[in-house]
Every structure is written in C-alpha cells, then in structure tokens.
Jmol script that loads the backbone (N, CA, C; Angstrom):
load data "model"
ATOM      1  N   UNK A   1     144.865 111.435  79.120  1.00  0.00           N
ATOM      2  CA  UNK A   1     144.200 111.035  79.309  1.00  0.00           C
ATOM      3  C   UNK A   1     142.542 110.990  79.810  1.00  0.00           C
ATOM      4  N   UNK A   2     141.842 110.667  79.112  1.00  0.00           N
ATOM      5  CA  UNK A   2     140.666 111.142  79.551  1.00  0.00           C
ATOM      6  C   UNK A   2     139.444 109.466  80.254  1.00  0.00           C
ATOM      7  N   UNK A   3     139.425 109.418  81.444  1.00  0.00           N
ATOM      8  CA  UNK A   3     138.325 108.760  81.542  1.00  0.00           C
ATOM      9  C   UNK A   3     136.849 109.025  81.925  1.00  0.00           C
ATOM     10  N   UNK A   4     136.180 107.662  81.326  1.00  0.00           N
ATOM     11  CA  UNK A   4     134.734 108.155  81.481  1.00  0.00           C
ATOM     12  C   UNK A   4     133.935 107.665  82.214  1.00  0.00           C
ATOM     13  N   UNK A   5     135.033 106.908  83.557  1.00  0.00           N
ATOM     14  CA  UNK A   5     134.136 106.230  84.641  1.00  0.00           C
ATOM     15  C   UNK A   5     133.718 107.249  85.776  1.00  0.00           C
ATOM     16  N   UNK A   6     132.498 107.059  86.152  1.00  0.00           N
ATOM     17  CA  UNK A   6     131.820 108.058  87.196  1.00  0.00           C
ATOM     18  C   UNK A   6     132.196 107.583  88.951  1.00  0.00           C
ATOM     19  N   UNK A   7     132.069 108.474  89.441  1.00  0.00           N
ATOM     20  CA  UNK A   7     132.006 107.686  90.786  1.00  0.00           C
ATOM     21  C   UNK A   7     130.430 107.163  91.391  1.00  0.00           C
ATOM     22  N   UNK A   8     130.838 105.941  92.046  1.00  0.00           N
ATOM     23  CA  UNK A   8     129.696 105.638  92.307  1.00  0.00           C
ATOM     24  C   UNK A   8     128.918 106.503  93.967  1.00  0.00           C
ATOM     25  N   UNK A   9     127.677 106.896  93.700  1.00  0.00           N
ATOM     26  CA  UNK A   9     126.930 107.539  94.375  1.00  0.00           C
ATOM     27  C   UNK A   9     126.586 106.719  95.653  1.00  0.00           C
ATOM     28  N   UNK A  10     126.414 106.644  96.747  1.00  0.00           N
ATOM     29  CA  UNK A  10     125.630 106.042  97.797  1.00  0.00           C
ATOM     30  C   UNK A  10     124.454 105.783  97.637  1.00  0.00           C
ATOM     31  N   UNK A  11     123.861 104.694  97.570  1.00  0.00           N
ATOM     32  CA  UNK A  11     122.428 104.616  97.951  1.00  0.00           C
ATOM     33  C   UNK A  11     121.956 103.807  98.951  1.00  0.00           C
ATOM     34  N   UNK A  12     120.712 104.151  99.871  1.00  0.00           N
ATOM     35  CA  UNK A  12     120.124 103.868 100.827  1.00  0.00           C
ATOM     36  C   UNK A  12     118.687 103.447 100.770  1.00  0.00           C
ATOM     37  N   UNK A  13     118.192 102.588 101.518  1.00  0.00           N
ATOM     38  CA  UNK A  13     116.793 102.075 101.069  1.00  0.00           C
ATOM     39  C   UNK A  13     116.217 102.610 102.532  1.00  0.00           C
ATOM     40  N   UNK A  14     114.874 103.157 102.326  1.00  0.00           N
ATOM     41  CA  UNK A  14     114.006 103.665 103.296  1.00  0.00           C
ATOM     42  C   UNK A  14     112.473 103.584 103.047  1.00  0.00           C
ATOM     43  N   UNK A  15     112.062 104.089 104.389  1.00  0.00           N
ATOM     44  CA  UNK A  15     110.655 104.593 104.241  1.00  0.00           C
ATOM     45  C   UNK A  15     110.357 105.787 104.310  1.00  0.00           C
ATOM     46  N   UNK A  16     109.151 106.389 103.670  1.00  0.00           N
ATOM     47  CA  UNK A  16     108.880 107.763 103.147  1.00  0.00           C
ATOM     48  C   UNK A  16     108.244 107.660 104.863  1.00  0.00           C
ATOM     49  N   UNK A  17     108.572 108.906 105.499  1.00  0.00           N
ATOM     50  CA  UNK A  17     107.459 109.265 106.538  1.00  0.00           C
ATOM     51  C   UNK A  17     106.797 110.207 106.386  1.00  0.00           C
ATOM     52  N   UNK A  18     107.010 111.349 105.365  1.00  0.00           N
ATOM     53  CA  UNK A  18     106.533 112.605 105.360  1.00  0.00           C
ATOM     54  C   UNK A  18     106.745 113.007 104.182  1.00  0.00           C
ATOM     55  N   UNK A  19     105.388 113.226 103.236  1.00  0.00           N
ATOM     56  CA  UNK A  19     105.341 113.996 102.121  1.00  0.00           C
ATOM     57  C   UNK A  19     104.288 115.096 101.898  1.00  0.00           C
ATOM     58  N   UNK A  20     105.031 115.822 103.165  1.00  0.00           N
ATOM     59  CA  UNK A  20     103.972 117.352 103.123  1.00  0.00           C
ATOM     60  C   UNK A  20     104.497 118.271 102.340  1.00  0.00           C
ATOM     61  N   UNK A  21     105.599 118.118 101.968  1.00  0.00           N
ATOM     62  CA  UNK A  21     106.487 119.063 101.264  1.00  0.00           C
ATOM     63  C   UNK A  21     106.362 119.296  99.821  1.00  0.00           C
ATOM     64  N   UNK A  22     106.140 120.259  98.812  1.00  0.00           N
ATOM     65  CA  UNK A  22     106.591 119.969  97.353  1.00  0.00           C
ATOM     66  C   UNK A  22     107.943 119.776  97.229  1.00  0.00           C
ATOM     67  N   UNK A  23     108.168 118.550  96.523  1.00  0.00           N
ATOM     68  CA  UNK A  23     108.976 117.932  95.673  1.00  0.00           C
ATOM     69  C   UNK A  23     109.969 117.767  96.647  1.00  0.00           C
ATOM     70  N   UNK A  24     109.511 117.365  97.870  1.00  0.00           N
ATOM     71  CA  UNK A  24     110.586 116.854  98.861  1.00  0.00           C
ATOM     72  C   UNK A  24     109.692 115.851 100.098  1.00  0.00           C
ATOM     73  N   UNK A  25     110.292 114.740  99.907  1.00  0.00           N
ATOM     74  CA  UNK A  25     110.152 113.543 100.975  1.00  0.00           C
ATOM     75  C   UNK A  25     111.143 113.361 101.884  1.00  0.00           C
ATOM     76  N   UNK A  26     110.794 112.739 103.452  1.00  0.00           N
ATOM     77  CA  UNK A  26     111.745 112.690 104.678  1.00  0.00           C
ATOM     78  C   UNK A  26     111.519 110.926 104.690  1.00  0.00           C
ATOM     79  N   UNK A  27     112.666 110.721 104.591  1.00  0.00           N
ATOM     80  CA  UNK A  27     113.026 109.291 104.759  1.00  0.00           C
ATOM     81  C   UNK A  27     113.384 108.923 105.657  1.00  0.00           C
ATOM     82  N   UNK A  28     112.913 107.674 106.456  1.00  0.00           N
ATOM     83  CA  UNK A  28     113.586 107.061 107.430  1.00  0.00           C
ATOM     84  C   UNK A  28     114.283 105.877 107.070  1.00  0.00           C
ATOM     85  N   UNK A  29     115.795 106.289 107.352  1.00  0.00           N
ATOM     86  CA  UNK A  29     116.633 104.806 107.310  1.00  0.00           C
ATOM     87  C   UNK A  29     117.224 104.116 108.206  1.00  0.00           C
ATOM     88  N   UNK A  30     116.665 102.754 108.546  1.00  0.00           N
ATOM     89  CA  UNK A  30     117.286 102.260 109.588  1.00  0.00           C
ATOM     90  C   UNK A  30     118.230 101.180 109.327  1.00  0.00           C
ATOM     91  N   UNK A  31     119.335 101.189 110.241  1.00  0.00           N
ATOM     92  CA  UNK A  31     120.722 100.149 110.076  1.00  0.00           C
ATOM     93  C   UNK A  31     120.977  99.471 111.550  1.00  0.00           C
ATOM     94  N   UNK A  32     121.216  98.123 111.332  1.00  0.00           N
ATOM     95  CA  UNK A  32     121.677  97.434 112.841  1.00  0.00           C
ATOM     96  C   UNK A  32     122.943  97.570 112.712  1.00  0.00           C
ATOM     97  N   UNK A  33     123.396  97.850 113.806  1.00  0.00           N
ATOM     98  CA  UNK A  33     124.919  97.933 114.456  1.00  0.00           C
ATOM     99  C   UNK A  33     125.062  97.088 115.495  1.00  0.00           C
ATOM    100  N   UNK A  34     126.249  96.475 115.778  1.00  0.00           N
ATOM    101  CA  UNK A  34     126.536  95.575 116.560  1.00  0.00           C
ATOM    102  C   UNK A  34     127.187  96.418 118.127  1.00  0.00           C
ATOM    103  N   UNK A  35     126.638  96.398 119.038  1.00  0.00           N
ATOM    104  CA  UNK A  35     127.369  97.424 120.671  1.00  0.00           C
ATOM    105  C   UNK A  35     128.710  96.587 120.443  1.00  0.00           C
ATOM    106  N   UNK A  36     130.131  97.291 120.653  1.00  0.00           N
ATOM    107  CA  UNK A  36     131.247  96.861 120.462  1.00  0.00           C
ATOM    108  C   UNK A  36     131.608  96.436 121.845  1.00  0.00           C
ATOM    109  N   UNK A  37     130.798  96.480 123.009  1.00  0.00           N
ATOM    110  CA  UNK A  37     131.077  95.774 124.434  1.00  0.00           C
ATOM    111  C   UNK A  37     130.314  94.537 124.702  1.00  0.00           C
ATOM    112  N   UNK A  38     128.985  95.156 124.467  1.00  0.00           N
ATOM    113  CA  UNK A  38     127.902  93.947 125.095  1.00  0.00           C
ATOM    114  C   UNK A  38     127.825  92.551 123.957  1.00  0.00           C
ATOM    115  N   UNK A  39     127.924  93.208 122.269  1.00  0.00           N
ATOM    116  CA  UNK A  39     127.446  92.404 121.517  1.00  0.00           C
ATOM    117  C   UNK A  39     126.426  92.244 120.923  1.00  0.00           C
ATOM    118  N   UNK A  40     125.177  93.220 121.913  1.00  0.00           N
ATOM    119  CA  UNK A  40     123.946  92.958 121.301  1.00  0.00           C
ATOM    120  C   UNK A  40     123.902  93.672 119.826  1.00  0.00           C
ATOM    121  N   UNK A  41     122.761  93.622 119.019  1.00  0.00           N
ATOM    122  CA  UNK A  41     122.447  94.322 117.551  1.00  0.00           C
ATOM    123  C   UNK A  41     121.390  95.289 118.353  1.00  0.00           C
ATOM    124  N   UNK A  42     121.535  96.704 117.778  1.00  0.00           N
ATOM    125  CA  UNK A  42     121.302  97.696 118.021  1.00  0.00           C
ATOM    126  C   UNK A  42     120.539  98.404 116.403  1.00  0.00           C
ATOM    127  N   UNK A  43     119.168  98.957 116.701  1.00  0.00           N
ATOM    128  CA  UNK A  43     119.144  99.299 115.302  1.00  0.00           C
ATOM    129  C   UNK A  43     119.028 101.135 115.883  1.00  0.00           C
ATOM    130  N   UNK A  44     119.905 101.972 114.438  1.00  0.00           N
ATOM    131  CA  UNK A  44     120.037 102.950 114.579  1.00  0.00           C
ATOM    132  C   UNK A  44     119.756 103.782 113.286  1.00  0.00           C
ATOM    133  N   UNK A  45     118.805 104.767 113.753  1.00  0.00           N
ATOM    134  CA  UNK A  45     117.872 105.405 112.277  1.00  0.00           C
ATOM    135  C   UNK A  45     118.130 107.003 111.976  1.00  0.00           C
ATOM    136  N   UNK A  46     118.146 107.335 111.018  1.00  0.00           N
ATOM    137  CA  UNK A  46     118.568 108.717 110.371  1.00  0.00           C
ATOM    138  C   UNK A  46     117.271 108.991 109.404  1.00  0.00           C
ATOM    139  N   UNK A  47     116.906 110.088 109.310  1.00  0.00           N
ATOM    140  CA  UNK A  47     116.186 110.831 108.421  1.00  0.00           C
ATOM    141  C   UNK A  47     116.954 111.852 107.329  1.00  0.00           C
ATOM    142  N   UNK A  48     116.358 111.427 105.950  1.00  0.00           N
ATOM    143  CA  UNK A  48     117.127 112.020 105.124  1.00  0.00           C
ATOM    144  C   UNK A  48     115.781 113.079 104.100  1.00  0.00           C
ATOM    145  N   UNK A  49     116.076 114.350 103.953  1.00  0.00           N
ATOM    146  CA  UNK A  49     115.280 114.888 103.095  1.00  0.00           C
ATOM    147  C   UNK A  49     115.862 114.760 101.361  1.00  0.00           C
ATOM    148  N   UNK A  50     114.592 114.275 100.337  1.00  0.00           N
ATOM    149  CA  UNK A  50     115.088 113.476  99.246  1.00  0.00           C
ATOM    150  C   UNK A  50     114.293 114.573  98.478  1.00  0.00           C
ATOM    151  N   UNK A  51     114.785 114.255  96.977  1.00  0.00           N
ATOM    152  CA  UNK A  51     114.052 115.340  96.371  1.00  0.00           C
ATOM    153  C   UNK A  51     113.093 114.286  95.401  1.00  0.00           C
ATOM    154  N   UNK A  52     112.011 114.232  94.689  1.00  0.00           N
ATOM    155  CA  UNK A  52     111.209 113.412  94.030  1.00  0.00           C
ATOM    156  C   UNK A  52     110.978 114.155  92.891  1.00  0.00           C
ATOM    157  N   UNK A  53     111.412 115.000  92.014  1.00  0.00           N
ATOM    158  CA  UNK A  53     110.870 115.119  90.889  1.00  0.00           C
ATOM    159  C   UNK A  53     110.606 114.525  90.055  1.00  0.00           C
ATOM    160  N   UNK A  54     111.515 113.433  90.024  1.00  0.00           N
ATOM    161  CA  UNK A  54     111.220 112.229  88.878  1.00  0.00           C
ATOM    162  C   UNK A  54     110.201 111.219  89.550  1.00  0.00           C
ATOM    163  N   UNK A  55     110.111 110.648  90.068  1.00  0.00           N
ATOM    164  CA  UNK A  55     109.364 109.879  90.951  1.00  0.00           C
ATOM    165  C   UNK A  55     107.834 110.199  91.519  1.00  0.00           C
ATOM    166  N   UNK A  56     107.204 109.386  91.719  1.00  0.00           N
ATOM    167  CA  UNK A  56     105.905 110.048  92.877  1.00  0.00           C
ATOM    168  C   UNK A  56     105.921 108.420  94.173  1.00  0.00           C
ATOM    169  N   UNK A  57     105.943 109.149  95.378  1.00  0.00           N
ATOM    170  CA  UNK A  57     106.077 108.686  96.364  1.00  0.00           C
ATOM    171  C   UNK A  57     105.269 109.001  97.556  1.00  0.00           C
ATOM    172  N   UNK A  58     104.696 108.536  98.048  1.00  0.00           N
ATOM    173  CA  UNK A  58     104.028 108.888  99.360  1.00  0.00           C
ATOM    174  C   UNK A  58     104.079 108.282 100.818  1.00  0.00           C
ATOM    175  N   UNK A  59     103.692 108.627 101.609  1.00  0.00           N
ATOM    176  CA  UNK A  59     103.620 108.165 102.656  1.00  0.00           C
ATOM    177  C   UNK A  59     103.701 106.646 103.346  1.00  0.00           C
ATOM    178  N   UNK A  60     104.578 106.050 103.983  1.00  0.00           N
ATOM    179  CA  UNK A  60     104.055 104.231 103.518  1.00  0.00           C
ATOM    180  C   UNK A  60     105.219 103.930 102.629  1.00  0.00           C
ATOM    181  N   UNK A  61     105.655 104.606 101.589  1.00  0.00           N
ATOM    182  CA  UNK A  61     106.167 103.713 101.026  1.00  0.00           C
ATOM    183  C   UNK A  61     107.831 103.159 100.639  1.00  0.00           C
ATOM    184  N   UNK A  62     108.450 102.199 100.429  1.00  0.00           N
ATOM    185  CA  UNK A  62     109.534 101.662 100.564  1.00  0.00           C
ATOM    186  C   UNK A  62     110.225 102.080  99.536  1.00  0.00           C
ATOM    187  N   UNK A  63     111.299 103.216  99.573  1.00  0.00           N
ATOM    188  CA  UNK A  63     111.916 103.396  98.381  1.00  0.00           C
ATOM    189  C   UNK A  63     113.679 103.686  98.437  1.00  0.00           C
ATOM    190  N   UNK A  64     114.177 103.731  97.248  1.00  0.00           N
ATOM    191  CA  UNK A  64     115.608 103.662  97.255  1.00  0.00           C
ATOM    192  C   UNK A  64     116.263 105.124  96.975  1.00  0.00           C
ATOM    193  N   UNK A  65     117.367 105.680  97.925  1.00  0.00           N
ATOM    194  CA  UNK A  65     118.001 107.092  97.418  1.00  0.00           C
ATOM    195  C   UNK A  65     119.246 107.169  97.161  1.00  0.00           C
ATOM    196  N   UNK A  66     119.778 107.605  96.405  1.00  0.00           N
ATOM    197  CA  UNK A  66     120.946 108.116  96.101  1.00  0.00           C
ATOM    198  C   UNK A  66     121.207 109.618  96.387  1.00  0.00           C
ATOM    199  N   UNK A  67     122.652 109.544  96.847  1.00  0.00           N
ATOM    200  CA  UNK A  67     123.642 111.098  96.934  1.00  0.00           C
ATOM    201  C   UNK A  67     123.453 111.552  95.713  1.00  0.00           C
ATOM    202  N   UNK A  68     123.618 113.026  96.229  1.00  0.00           N
ATOM    203  CA  UNK A  68     123.485 113.485  94.462  1.00  0.00           C
ATOM    204  C   UNK A  68     124.212 114.917  95.220  1.00  0.00           C
ATOM    205  N   UNK A  69     124.309 115.881  94.527  1.00  0.00           N
ATOM    206  CA  UNK A  69     125.360 117.348  95.036  1.00  0.00           C
ATOM    207  C   UNK A  69     123.915 117.448  95.161  1.00  0.00           C
ATOM    208  N   UNK A  70     124.642 118.782  96.419  1.00  0.00           N
ATOM    209  CA  UNK A  70     123.312 119.844  97.638  1.00  0.00           C
ATOM    210  C   UNK A  70     122.460 120.496  96.224  1.00  0.00           C
ATOM    211  N   UNK A  71     120.935 120.070  96.497  1.00  0.00           N
ATOM    212  CA  UNK A  71     119.860 120.695  96.222  1.00  0.00           C
ATOM    213  C   UNK A  71     119.477 121.967  96.754  1.00  0.00           C
ATOM    214  N   UNK A  72     119.547 121.804  98.087  1.00  0.00           N
ATOM    215  CA  UNK A  72     118.950 122.634  99.045  1.00  0.00           C
ATOM    216  C   UNK A  72     120.305 122.622 100.401  1.00  0.00           C
ATOM    217  N   UNK A  73     119.737 123.406 101.325  1.00  0.00           N
ATOM    218  CA  UNK A  73     120.487 123.383 102.550  1.00  0.00           C
ATOM    219  C   UNK A  73     120.265 122.243 103.292  1.00  0.00           C
ATOM    220  N   UNK A  74     119.333 121.169 103.189  1.00  0.00           N
ATOM    221  CA  UNK A  74     119.008 120.305 103.904  1.00  0.00           C
ATOM    222  C   UNK A  74     118.790 118.670 102.774  1.00  0.00           C
ATOM    223  N   UNK A  75     119.183 119.207 101.488  1.00  0.00           N
ATOM    224  CA  UNK A  75     118.600 118.287 100.517  1.00  0.00           C
ATOM    225  C   UNK A  75     119.731 117.690  99.776  1.00  0.00           C
ATOM    226  N   UNK A  76     120.469 116.503  99.888  1.00  0.00           N
ATOM    227  CA  UNK A  76     121.465 116.274  98.971  1.00  0.00           C
ATOM    228  C   UNK A  76     121.167 115.004  98.388  1.00  0.00           C
ATOM    229  N   UNK A  77     119.792 114.200  98.467  1.00  0.00           N
ATOM    230  CA  UNK A  77     119.273 112.717  98.379  1.00  0.00           C
ATOM    231  C   UNK A  77     118.529 112.798  97.347  1.00  0.00           C
ATOM    232  N   UNK A  78     118.255 112.200  96.264  1.00  0.00           N
ATOM    233  CA  UNK A  78     116.837 111.755  95.990  1.00  0.00           C
ATOM    234  C   UNK A  78     116.641 110.508  95.556  1.00  0.00           C
ATOM    235  N   UNK A  79     115.390 110.564  94.811  1.00  0.00           N
ATOM    236  CA  UNK A  79     114.292 109.420  95.335  1.00  0.00           C
ATOM    237  C   UNK A  79     114.761 108.504  93.690  1.00  0.00           C
ATOM    238  N   UNK A  80     115.686 107.113  93.704  1.00  0.00           N
ATOM    239  CA  UNK A  80     115.611 106.835  92.160  1.00  0.00           C
ATOM    240  C   UNK A  80     114.907 105.828  91.706  1.00  0.00           C
ATOM    241  N   UNK A  81     113.729 104.670  92.568  1.00  0.00           N
ATOM    242  CA  UNK A  81     112.844 104.140  92.495  1.00  0.00           C
ATOM    243  C   UNK A  81     111.830 104.049  93.665  1.00  0.00           C
ATOM    244  N   UNK A  82     110.538 103.532  93.764  1.00  0.00           N
ATOM    245  CA  UNK A  82     109.795 102.735  94.451  1.00  0.00           C
ATOM    246  C   UNK A  82     110.209 101.673  94.646  1.00  0.00           C
ATOM    247  N   UNK A  83     110.309 101.106  95.896  1.00  0.00           N
ATOM    248  CA  UNK A  83     110.479  99.160  96.113  1.00  0.00           C
ATOM    249  C   UNK A  83     109.116  98.716  95.869  1.00  0.00           C
ATOM    250  N   UNK A  84     108.367  99.219  97.163  1.00  0.00           N
ATOM    251  CA  UNK A  84     107.003  98.871  97.303  1.00  0.00           C
ATOM    252  C   UNK A  84     105.965 100.014  97.803  1.00  0.00           C
ATOM    253  N   UNK A  85     105.360  99.808  97.155  1.00  0.00           N
ATOM    254  CA  UNK A  85     103.929 101.024  97.855  1.00  0.00           C
ATOM    255  C   UNK A  85     103.348 100.701  99.015  1.00  0.00           C
ATOM    256  N   UNK A  86     102.437 101.352  99.838  1.00  0.00           N
ATOM    257  CA  UNK A  86     101.842 101.139 101.267  1.00  0.00           C
ATOM    258  C   UNK A  86     100.630 100.844 100.917  1.00  0.00           C
TER     259      UNK A  86
END
end "model"
wireframe off; spacefill off
backbone 0.3
color backbone group
C-alpha cells in the first residue's frame, strides 16, 4: 500500500527583523497566551532563522515561514511568501 499524502509542515507568520545575512532572514513570531492563574493575555515572542533562496524579503516585511528539513545548525525554516511589504 503506497500513500501519496505528505505530512503537513508547520507554518508561522512573523515580521522580518534582520536581513543582513546571505540567503537568511531573522523572523520575529509573536503569539498570545493566557496566563494560567491570573488570566491576563501575554505576548510571547521567538526569533527564527529562515531561508530566502526563492523569495525576496527585507527588514520590516510580514512573511509566512514553513518548517523544513534542517538547512544548517540554526536554520530549519524557509520563507514561503511575503504577505505585506514594509
């Protein structure tokens, strides 16, 4: 039995904060979580290094990134599309 279904990769949306590296951008992803005791909504953020070999993105752009096989020690994401320009 052969299956043609691919595993869905995680996709995240974030803002490019650095484009100083060759073929790599740093993307800041913010998410909102509820505090378990107080109930206040908190903003948590994390930075990801993403590959930009197919798309052109500069600092300030809103981009969609997708998880992929590790490209380097710190890079396991790739930019799939630019949602809005800075």
